[in-house]
BAGULUM-997598 format. One record per residue: x negated, y negated, z of N, C-alpha, C in turn. Coordinates in pm, whole numbers, plus 32768, in hexadecimal, padded with zeros to 4 digits. Each point is the difference from the previous one (the first is absolute). Layout:
N
<atom n_X="X" n_Y="Y" n_Z="Z" ca_X="X" ca_Y="Y" ca_Z="Z" c_X="X" c_Y="Y" c_Z="Z"/>
...
This chain:
109
<atom n_X="7FB1" n_Y="8078" n_Z="8000" ca_X="804F" ca_Y="7F88" ca_Z="8000" c_X="7FAD" c_Y="7F82" c_Z="8000"/>
<atom n_X="7F8B" n_Y="8006" n_Z="8038" ca_X="7FAE" ca_Y="7F88" ca_Z="8005" c_X="7FD1" c_Y="7FD7" c_Z="7F74"/>
<atom n_X="7FEE" n_Y="8061" n_Z="7FA7" ca_X="7FD9" ca_Y="7FE0" ca_Z="7F77" c_X="806F" c_Y="7FB5" c_Z="7FB7"/>
<atom n_X="807C" n_Y="802D" n_Z="8011" ca_X="8071" ca_Y="7FBC" ca_Z="7FC1" c_X="8011" c_Y="7F75" c_Z="803C"/>
<atom n_X="7FEF" n_Y="7FF5" n_Z="8081" ca_X="800C" ca_Y="7F80" ca_Z="8042" c_X="7F92" c_Y="7FA0" c_Z="7FD0"/>
<atom n_X="7F89" n_Y="8034" n_Z="7FEF" ca_X="7F8E" ca_Y="7FAF" ca_Z="7FD1" c_X="8018" c_Y="7FD1" c_Z="7F70"/>
<atom n_X="8033" n_Y="8057" n_Z="7FAA" ca_X="801E" ca_Y="7FDA" ca_Z="7F76" c_X="806E" c_Y="7F96" c_Z="7FFB"/>
<atom n_X="8064" n_Y="800F" n_Z="8055" ca_X="806E" ca_Y="7FA0" ca_Z="8005" c_X="7FCB" c_Y="7F78" c_Z="802F"/>
<atom n_X="7FA8" n_Y="7FFF" n_Z="8064" ca_X="7FC8" ca_Y="7F84" ca_Z="8033" c_X="7FAA" c_Y="7FBC" c_Z="7F95"/>
<atom n_X="7FAD" n_Y="804B" n_Z="7FBB" ca_X="7FAB" ca_Y="7FC7" ca_Z="7F96" c_X="8054" c_Y="7FCF" c_Z="7F89"/>
<atom n_X="806C" n_Y="8048" n_Z="7FE5" ca_X="805B" ca_Y="7FD5" ca_Z="7F95" c_X="803E" c_Y="7F7A" c_Z="801E"/>
<atom n_X="802A" n_Y="7FED" n_Z="8080" ca_X="8039" ca_Y="7F80" ca_Z="8027" c_X="7F97" c_Y="7F91" c_Z="7FFA"/>
<atom n_X="7F87" n_Y="8020" n_Z="8023" ca_X="7F95" ca_Y="7F9B" ca_Z="7FFD" c_X="7FE3" c_Y="7FD7" c_Z="7F6F"/>
<atom n_X="8009" n_Y="805C" n_Z="7FA1" ca_X="7FDC" ca_Y="7FE6" ca_Z="7F74" c_X="8071" c_Y="7FBE" c_Z="7FB0"/>
<atom n_X="8079" n_Y="7FFE" n_Z="8033" ca_X="8071" ca_Y="7FC9" ca_Z="7FB4" c_X="7FEE" c_Y="7F6B" c_Z="7FE6"/>
<atom n_X="7FE3" n_Y="7FB1" n_Z="8066" ca_X="7FF4" ca_Y="7F6E" ca_Z="7FF0" c_X="7F8E" c_Y="7FDB" c_Z="7F9F"/>
<atom n_X="7F86" n_Y="8038" n_Z="800F" ca_X="7F97" ca_Y="7FDD" ca_Z="7F9F" c_X="8021" c_Y="802D" c_Z="7F72"/>
<atom n_X="8045" n_Y="8071" n_Z="7FF2" ca_X="8024" ca_Y="8030" ca_Z="7F7A" c_X="8065" c_Y="7FA1" c_Z="7FC0"/>
<atom n_X="8060" n_Y="7FD0" n_Z="804E" ca_X="8063" ca_Y="7FA1" ca_Z="7FCA" c_X="7FBA" c_Y="7F7E" c_Z="7FD7"/>
<atom n_X="7FAB" n_Y="7FCA" n_Z="8056" ca_X="7FBA" ca_Y="7F83" ca_Z="7FE0" c_X="7FA2" c_Y="8012" c_Z="7F89"/>
<atom n_X="7FBF" n_Y="8073" n_Z="7FF5" ca_X="7FAA" ca_Y="801B" ca_Z="7F8E" c_X="8052" c_Y="8008" c_Z="7F7F"/>
<atom n_X="8076" n_Y="803C" n_Z="8007" ca_X="8056" ca_Y="8008" ca_Z="7F89" c_X="8031" c_Y="7F75" c_Z="7FD8"/>
<atom n_X="8025" n_Y="7FAD" n_Z="8061" ca_X="802D" ca_Y="7F78" ca_Z="7FE2" c_X="7F8E" c_Y="7FAF" c_Z="7FC2"/>
<atom n_X="7F89" n_Y="800D" n_Z="8039" ca_X="7F8B" ca_Y="7FB9" ca_Z="7FCA" c_X="7FE2" c_Y="802E" c_Z="7F72"/>
<atom n_X="8008" n_Y="8081" n_Z="7FE7" ca_X="7FEB" ca_Y="8034" ca_Z="7F78" c_X="8067" c_Y="7FCD" c_Z="7F9F"/>
<atom n_X="807D" n_Y="7FF9" n_Z="802B" ca_X="806C" ca_Y="7FCF" ca_Z="7FAA" c_X="7FE7" c_Y="7F6E" c_Z="7FD9"/>
<atom n_X="7FE3" n_Y="7FAC" n_Z="8063" ca_X="7FE8" ca_Y="7F73" ca_Z="7FE1" c_X="7F7F" c_Y="7FEC" c_Z="7FB1"/>
<atom n_X="7F9D" n_Y="8051" n_Z="801A" ca_X="7F83" ca_Y="7FF8" ca_Z="7FB2" c_X="8016" c_Y="8025" c_Z="7F6E"/>
<atom n_X="804D" n_Y="8068" n_Z="7FE8" ca_X="801D" ca_Y="8028" ca_Z="7F76" c_X="8051" c_Y="7F93" c_Z="7FB9"/>
<atom n_X="8063" n_Y="7FC9" n_Z="8044" ca_X="8051" ca_Y="7F96" ca_Z="7FC3" c_X="7FAE" c_Y="7F82" c_Z="7FE8"/>
<atom n_X="7F9D" n_Y="7FE6" n_Z="8053" ca_X="7FAD" ca_Y="7F89" ca_Z="7FEC" c_X="7FAC" c_Y="800B" c_Z="7F81"/>
<atom n_X="7FE0" n_Y="8078" n_Z="7FD7" ca_X="7FB0" ca_Y="8010" ca_Z="7F87" c_X="8053" c_Y="8029" c_Z="7F86"/>
<atom n_X="805B" n_Y="805D" n_Z="8012" ca_X="8047" ca_Y="803A" ca_Z="7F8E" c_X="8091" c_Y="7FD5" c_Z="7FF3"/>
<atom n_X="8037" n_Y="7FB9" n_Z="805F" ca_X="808E" ca_Y="7FDE" ca_Z="8000" c_X="8023" c_Y="7F96" c_Z="7F99"/>
<atom n_X="807F" n_Y="7FDA" n_Z="7FFF" ca_X="8032" ca_Y="7F9D" ca_Z="7FA1" c_X="7FBD" c_Y="7F79" c_Z="8011"/>
<atom n_X="7FD9" n_Y="7FDE" n_Z="8078" ca_X="7FBF" ca_Y="7F80" ca_Z="801C" c_X="7F6F" c_Y="8014" c_Z="802C"/>
<atom n_X="7FC6" n_Y="8071" n_Z="7FE0" ca_X="7F79" ca_Y="8021" ca_Z="802C" c_X="7F94" c_Y="7FC3" c_Z="7FA9"/>
<atom n_X="7F85" n_Y="802A" n_Z="801B" ca_X="7F8C" ca_Y="7FC9" ca_Z="7FBB" c_X="7FFD" c_Y="8023" c_Z="7F6B"/>
<atom n_X="802A" n_Y="8078" n_Z="7FDF" ca_X="8001" ca_Y="8029" ca_Z="7F73" c_X="8067" c_Y="7FAE" c_Z="7FB2"/>
<atom n_X="8076" n_Y="7FEF" n_Z="803A" ca_X="8068" ca_Y="7FAF" ca_Z="7FBE" c_X="7FD4" c_Y="7F6F" c_Z="7FF5"/>
<atom n_X="7FB8" n_Y="7FD0" n_Z="8064" ca_X="7FCE" ca_Y="7F76" ca_Z="7FFC" c_X="7F9E" c_Y="7FEE" c_Z="7F8B"/>
<atom n_X="7FA7" n_Y="8060" n_Z="7FED" ca_X="7FA0" ca_Y="7FF7" ca_Z="7F90" c_X="804A" c_Y="8004" c_Z="7F7A"/>
<atom n_X="8067" n_Y="8052" n_Z="7FF6" ca_X="804E" ca_Y="8007" ca_Z="7F84" c_X="8048" c_Y="7F7C" c_Z="7FE5"/>
<atom n_X="8036" n_Y="7FC3" n_Z="8069" ca_X="8043" ca_Y="7F7F" ca_Z="7FEF" c_X="7F9E" c_Y="7F92" c_Z="7FD8"/>
<atom n_X="7F86" n_Y="8005" n_Z="8035" ca_X="7F9C" ca_Y="7F9D" ca_Z="7FDB" c_X="7FDA" c_Y="800D" c_Z="7F6D"/>
<atom n_X="7FF2" n_Y="807B" n_Z="7FCF" ca_X="7FE1" ca_Y="8016" ca_Z="7F73" c_X="8073" c_Y="7FD0" c_Z="7FA7"/>
<atom n_X="807B" n_Y="801D" n_Z="8029" ca_X="8074" ca_Y="7FD1" ca_Z="7FB5" c_X="8005" c_Y="7F67" c_Z="7FFF"/>
<atom n_X="7FDD" n_Y="7FC1" n_Z="806F" ca_X="7FFD" ca_Y="7F6E" ca_Z="8007" c_X="7F99" c_Y="7FC7" c_Z="7FA0"/>
<atom n_X="7F8B" n_Y="803F" n_Z="7FF6" ca_X="7F99" ca_Y="7FD1" ca_Z="7FA1" c_X="8031" c_Y="800B" c_Z="7F70"/>
<atom n_X="8046" n_Y="806C" n_Z="7FE0" ca_X="8035" ca_Y="8010" ca_Z="7F79" c_X="806B" c_Y="7F98" c_Z="7FE2"/>
<atom n_X="8056" n_Y="7FE5" n_Z="8060" ca_X="806B" ca_Y="7F9F" ca_Z="7FEC" c_X="7FC7" c_Y="7F73" c_Z="7FEE"/>
<atom n_X="7F98" n_Y="7FE0" n_Z="804C" ca_X="7FC1" ca_Y="7F7C" ca_Z="7FF2" c_X="7FC0" c_Y="7FF2" c_Z="7F76"/>
<atom n_X="7FC1" n_Y="806B" n_Z="7FD0" ca_X="7FC4" ca_Y="7FFC" ca_Z="7F7A" c_X="806D" c_Y="7FEF" c_Z="7F95"/>
<atom n_X="806F" n_Y="8047" n_Z="800F" ca_X="8070" ca_Y="7FF1" ca_Z="7FA2" c_X="8039" c_Y="7F73" c_Z="8006"/>
<atom n_X="8009" n_Y="7FC8" n_Z="8077" ca_X="8034" ca_Y="7F79" ca_Z="800F" c_X="7FA4" c_Y="7F9A" c_Z="7FBC"/>
<atom n_X="7F7E" n_Y="8011" n_Z="8010" ca_X="7FA2" ca_Y="7FA5" ca_Z="7FBE" c_X="800B" c_Y="8009" c_Z="7F68"/>
<atom n_X="8010" n_Y="807B" n_Z="7FCD" ca_X="8010" ca_Y="8010" ca_Z="7F6F" c_X="8081" c_Y="7FBE" c_Z="7FD0"/>
<atom n_X="806B" n_Y="8010" n_Z="804C" ca_X="8080" ca_Y="7FC2" ca_Z="7FDA" c_X="7FF7" c_Y="7F68" c_Z="8005"/>
<atom n_X="7FB8" n_Y="7FCB" n_Z="8063" ca_X="7FF0" ca_Y="7F6E" ca_Z="8009" c_X="7FB3" c_Y="7FCB" c_Z="7F88"/>
<atom n_X="7F95" n_Y="8044" n_Z="7FD9" ca_X="7FB3" ca_Y="7FD0" ca_Z="7F8E" c_X="8051" c_Y="800A" c_Z="7F7F"/>
<atom n_X="8050" n_Y="806A" n_Z="7FF1" ca_X="8056" ca_Y="800C" ca_Z="7F8A" c_X="806A" c_Y="7F91" c_Z="8000"/>
<atom n_X="8037" n_Y="7FE3" n_Z="8076" ca_X="8064" ca_Y="7F96" ca_Z="8009" c_X="7FC4" c_Y="7F78" c_Z="7FDE"/>
<atom n_X="7F86" n_Y="7FE6" n_Z="802E" ca_X="7FBF" ca_Y="7F81" ca_Z="7FE0" c_X="7FE9" c_Y="7FF3" c_Z="7F6A"/>
<atom n_X="7FDC" n_Y="806F" n_Z="7FC0" ca_X="7FF0" ca_Y="7FFE" ca_Z="7F6E" c_X="8081" c_Y="7FDF" c_Z="7FB9"/>
<atom n_X="806C" n_Y="803E" n_Z="802F" ca_X="8082" ca_Y="7FE2" ca_Z="7FC2" c_X="802C" c_Y="7F71" c_Z="801D"/>
<atom n_X="7FE5" n_Y="7FCF" n_Z="8077" ca_X="8025" ca_Y="7F76" ca_Z="801F" c_X="7FB5" c_Y="7F9E" c_Z="7FA9"/>
<atom n_X="7F83" n_Y="801F" n_Z="7FE2" ca_X="7FB2" ca_Y="7FAA" ca_Z="7FA7" c_X="803C" c_Y="8000" c_Z="7F74"/>
<atom n_X="8027" n_Y="8076" n_Z="7FD0" ca_X="803B" ca_Y="8008" ca_Z="7F7A" c_X="8087" c_Y="7FBB" c_Z="7FF9"/>
<atom n_X="8051" n_Y="800F" n_Z="8068" ca_X="8087" ca_Y="7FCA" ca_Z="7FFF" c_X="8000" c_Y="7F6A" c_Z="801C"/>
<atom n_X="7F98" n_Y="7FCE" n_Z="8044" ca_X="7FFE" ca_Y="7F71" ca_Z="8023" c_X="8003" c_Y="7FA8" c_Z="7F82"/>
<atom n_X="7FD0" n_Y="8032" n_Z="7F91" ca_X="8004" ca_Y="7FB3" ca_Z="7F83" c_X="808A" c_Y="7FFC" c_Z="7FC1"/>
<atom n_X="805D" n_Y="8050" n_Z="8033" ca_X="8087" ca_Y="8003" ca_Z="7FC6" c_X="8069" c_Y="7FC5" c_Z="805E"/>
<atom n_X="7FD8" n_Y="7FB5" n_Z="8062" ca_X="805F" ca_Y="7FC1" ca_Z="805C" c_X="804C" c_Y="7F91" c_Z="7FB9"/>
<atom n_X="8078" n_Y="7FE1" n_Z="802F" ca_X="8056" ca_Y="7F9D" ca_Z="7FBF" c_X="7FC5" c_Y="7F73" c_Z="800A"/>
<atom n_X="7FBF" n_Y="7FE1" n_Z="8070" ca_X="7FC9" ca_Y="7F79" ca_Z="8011" c_X="7F84" c_Y="7FE9" c_Z="7FAA"/>
<atom n_X="7FB1" n_Y="8069" n_Z="7FF0" ca_X="7F84" ca_Y="7FF3" ca_Z="7FB4" c_X="7FF6" c_Y="8076" c_Z="7FA0"/>
<atom n_X="8018" n_Y="7FE7" n_Z="7F83" ca_X="7FFF" ca_Y="806A" ca_Z="7F9C" c_X="7F7D" c_Y="7FF5" c_Z="7FB2"/>
<atom n_X="7FAA" n_Y="8063" n_Z="8012" ca_X="7F80" ca_Y="8001" ca_Z="7FBB" c_X="8016" c_Y="8033" c_Z="7F71"/>
<atom n_X="7FDC" n_Y="7FAF" n_Z="7F9C" ca_X="8018" ca_Y="802A" ca_Z="7F75" c_X="7FB6" c_Y="807E" c_Z="7FD8"/>
<atom n_X="7F87" n_Y="8013" n_Z="8033" ca_X="7FB3" ca_Y="8077" ca_Z="7FDC" c_X="8041" c_Y="807F" c_Z="8038"/>
<atom n_X="802D" n_Y="7FF9" n_Z="807B" ca_X="8042" ca_Y="8075" ca_Z="803B" c_X="8083" c_Y="801D" c_Z="7FBA"/>
<atom n_X="804A" n_Y="7F97" n_Z="7FE0" ca_X="807F" ca_Y="8012" ca_Z="7FB8" c_X="7FE7" c_Y="803E" c_Z="7F77"/>
<atom n_X="7F9A" n_Y="7FD1" n_Z="7FBA" ca_X="7FDF" ca_Y="8036" ca_Z="7F7D" c_X="7FD6" c_Y="8093" c_Z="800B"/>
<atom n_X="7FB1" n_Y="801F" n_Z="8065" ca_X="7FD3" ca_Y="808A" ca_Z="8014" c_X="8077" c_Y="805C" c_Z="8019"/>
<atom n_X="805B" n_Y="7FDA" n_Z="8058" ca_X="8073" ca_Y="8054" ca_Z="801F" c_X="805F" c_Y="800C" c_Z="7F89"/>
<atom n_X="8013" n_Y="7F92" n_Z="7FB6" ca_X="8059" ca_Y="8006" ca_Z="7F8B" c_X="7FC7" c_Y="805E" c_Z="7F97"/>
<atom n_X="7F7F" n_Y="7FF9" n_Z="7FE6" ca_X="7FC2" ca_Y="8059" ca_Z="7F9E" c_X="8007" c_Y="8092" c_Z="802D"/>
<atom n_X="7FEC" n_Y="8017" n_Z="8082" ca_X="8005" ca_Y="8089" ca_Z="8032" c_X="808D" c_Y="8039" c_Z="7FF7"/>
<atom n_X="8064" n_Y="7FAF" n_Z="8020" ca_X="8089" ca_Y="8032" ca_Z="7FFE" c_X="8036" c_Y="800F" c_Z="7F73"/>
<atom n_X="7FD9" n_Y="7FA7" n_Z="7FA5" ca_X="8031" ca_Y="8007" ca_Z="7F77" c_X="7FA8" c_Y="8054" c_Z="7FA6"/>
<atom n_X="7F8E" n_Y="802B" n_Z="8034" ca_X="7FA0" ca_Y="8050" ca_Z="7FB6" c_X="7FD0" c_Y="7FB5" c_Z="7F83"/>
<atom n_X="7FDC" n_Y="7F83" n_Z="8012" ca_X="7FCF" ca_Y="7FAB" ca_Z="7F94" c_X="7F6D" c_Y="7FE1" c_Z="8014"/>
<atom n_X="7FBC" n_Y="7FDD" n_Z="7F93" ca_X="7F74" ca_Y="7FDA" ca_Z="8008" c_X="7FE3" c_Y="7F94" c_Z="7F9A"/>
<atom n_X="7F9E" n_Y="7FAF" n_Z="801D" ca_X="7FD2" ca_Y="7F98" ca_Z="7FA5" c_X="7FA3" c_Y="8043" c_Z="7F9A"/>
<atom n_X="8001" n_Y="7FD7" n_Z="7F81" ca_X="7FA9" ca_Y="8040" ca_Z="7F9C" c_X="7F6C" c_Y="7FF6" c_Z="8023"/>
<atom n_X="7FD9" n_Y="7F9F" n_Z="804F" ca_X="7F71" ca_Y="7FF2" ca_Z="8022" c_X="7FD8" c_Y="8051" c_Z="807B"/>
<atom n_X="805E" n_Y="8044" n_Z="8041" ca_X="7FE2" ca_Y="804D" ca_Z="8079" c_X="7FCF" c_Y="808B" c_Z="7FDD"/>
<atom n_X="7FAF" n_Y="8038" n_Z="8059" ca_X="7FD1" ca_Y="8089" ca_Z="7FF4" c_X="8060" c_Y="8059" c_Z="804C"/>
<atom n_X="802E" n_Y="806A" n_Z="7FC0" ca_X="8062" ca_Y="8059" ca_Z="803D" c_X="7FBB" c_Y="8083" c_Z="8026"/>
<atom n_X="8013" n_Y="8028" n_Z="807D" ca_X="7FC9" ca_Y="807D" ca_Z="8032" c_X="8076" c_Y="805B" c_Z="801F"/>
<atom n_X="8005" n_Y="8072" n_Z="7FBD" ca_X="806E" ca_Y="805E" ca_Z="8016" c_X="7FE3" c_Y="8054" c_Z="807B"/>
<atom n_X="8067" n_Y="8011" n_Z="8052" ca_X="7FF5" ca_Y="804F" ca_Z="807A" c_X="805A" c_Y="807A" c_Z="7FF5"/>
<atom n_X="7FD8" n_Y="8068" n_Z="8047" ca_X="8055" ca_Y="8078" ca_Z="8000" c_X="8075" c_Y="7FE8" c_Z="8060"/>
<atom n_X="8060" n_Y="805D" n_Z="7FFF" ca_X="8075" ca_Y="7FF0" ca_Z="8053" c_X="7FDF" c_Y="8012" c_Z="8095"/>
<atom n_X="7F90" n_Y="8041" n_Z="8021" ca_X="7FD9" ca_Y="8013" ca_Z="808B" c_X="7FC0" c_Y="7F83" c_Z="803D"/>
<atom n_X="7FC9" n_Y="7FA8" n_Z="7FAD" ca_X="7FBF" ca_Y="7F86" ca_Z="8032" c_X="8069" c_Y="7F9D" c_Z="802D"/>
<atom n_X="7FEC" n_Y="7FCC" n_Z="807A" ca_X="805E" ca_Y="7F9E" ca_Z="8037" c_X="7FC2" c_Y="7F76" c_Z="7FF5"/>
<atom n_X="804F" n_Y="7FA1" n_Z="7FCF" ca_X="7FCF" ca_Y="7F76" ca_Z="7FF9" c_X="800E" c_Y="7FBA" c_Z="8086"/>
<atom n_X="806E" n_Y="801A" n_Z="8045" ca_X="801B" ca_Y="7FBB" ca_Z="807E" c_X="8026" c_Y="8062" c_Z="806A"/>
């Protein structure tokens, strides 16, 4: 009987440390692998870098378009820009101009 009593006593002594060790392991795993852990943080940082690069590319493209469109505003109509757009839309050319043929895959704008 003393062996069973000794095992029961040691079992009771080991319950609290085992519970705390399990809780510590759970929180440690979540700190690294969980939804808000270190691995997810690194993935979000990489995604943020990609989004910032895409935003910079979109800003530069927008600035290019704003420069092109600024010549066609109602208050200030740039004759060269108007002539360029009219020729492009009507598919016309001046006899003194050099014409470069593009394939259907080439984008002008």
